[in-house]
N, C-alpha and C positions, 0 to 999 in steps of 0.2 A: 204730331207733339207728344209728348213725354206727362204723362199724366200720374206730377205729381204727387199730390194727395193719398192712389192707388201707392206707390212707395214706400209716402211716410204709414201706412197703414199694413205696407207685408215689413216693413223693418221697424214697426212695433212689433208683429204677431211673431216672430224672425230669433226676435229677442227674450222674452217671456219664460224665463226661470233658467237663466244665462245668464252663469257667477263671475267671464271674468270676459274684461275686452276685446283684450285679440278676439277672441267668436265672436262678439258684435262685428267687433271695425270688422271682422275677413269676412261676413257674411252682407256686407253693408257696400263694401266695394264687388263681391258678388253679383249684387244686387242693382246695385248706379251700372255697374258693365255687362246686366242684363236687360234694365229698362235702357239705354239711351243707343242710339243709332250713331253711327261716325264716331267712334274713339277710341283711343287707341291706348287707352292704359283710366285705366280709373283705382285709385287710393289710396294712404293716410302716410302722412311724412309723424311723429310723434316728437314732442317738446321730452330732450338727456342733454343736461349739463347745456343749458342754455341755446343749442342748438336739437336742425329739426333735423331727426335719423326716421328709413325707412320703418311701416310698416305694411299691414298689411294694401292688397295690390293684385288688383288683376291684367294686364299688358305685361311688354315685352320686360326685362332686367330694366332696375333704374337706383338711379344716385343713392347711394343711401348717407349720405348727411350731408346739411343745406344748410349754411349758415345764414344768424335773421339778419334781415335787411338784402341776403342776396337770391337772386335769379324771384321770379315769382308770388312764388312759395312761403320767402323768406325777404320778401314788402307783401307780403299779404302778411305778415305777422309784427312786423315791423311798426308796421301802422295797421295792423287791427280793425280785417274788413277784410271783406269779398275783395276777390283781382279780378273781374273779366279783359281777356287778351288776344284782340280778334285777333294777330298778327305775333308771335314770340319771337321772328326776326327781325320785330320793329322794338323789343320792351330791353330798359337799359339792360344788361345783365343779367340778360335770359339765362340759364342752362341748357345745353341739349342734353337733355338722357337720353332723348330719342329724338334724331337730326329727322323722322317724317310727319316731328309732331308739325301744327301750323297755328294750335292755339288752342288754351288755358281757360281755365278756370280753378280760384281757389277757392274758400272758405276756410277763415278761420275756426276753429273749434274752443270748446269755456269749457273753465273745470273748475270749483268753487275761486272763480273769480279772475284768474291769470287763462294761458292758455295753456291747454293741452297740447296742441298739434294745429297741423291743416289736413283737407279734403281738396284734392289733387286729382282737377281729374283733365285730359291733354286732347288735341283733338290731330287728324291728321287735314285736315281742310282748315282755308283761312277762315275766320270767320262765322267760326259754324254754331257758340255761345248766346244766345240771344240773352235778354233785360229780362222773360220769361222764365230761363235754366236761371240767374243768379238765383230768380225769387223764391224759384224754387228747391231750386238747392242749398237754398241759403239759409229756408226750412225745414226742406230734409236735418240740413246740420245740428238747428232749431231742436231735432226730433234727438237724434242721437246723441245731443249733452243729457238731453231727460233722464231719455235709458240710461244713460254712464253713473250721474248725477242720484237718480233714484238708484240703481244696482247699488251702489256704493254707497247710501243712504240705509238703507235693506242690513246689508251684509256686514254693518259699524250696527244696528238693533239686536247684532244677532249674540 
């Protein structure tokens, strides 16, 4: 079982003194990659121009642009909720960036009350993610939101 409390503490530690979102997101994706078993992709898509564009990640090459409302990531954005899919082949409109992926968990990230992007995690195993994973990764994403918001607030004070 994944220790999400430990991941949260590690994320906070890795983000200390960092002034760039990309650095924080890159380490967050690496932390997820190292902490979760049986995954084949972990990373971020960030909102740009009303659509999601590929951000820092770990895994095989990925889709670069996802429109709002398309696939699991786009659905997470349009519905502003975490989406857990046990079998992506049964998800209407699934975008197959890696044909080996079978299950997926996507969590929206917010900044200043708007969706900033999504955390996206894929597994080659059907039913890999549980409700405990959803809760743990929603908490992890919330911590990430706080780190990014506090970093931006501190930068604005300088």
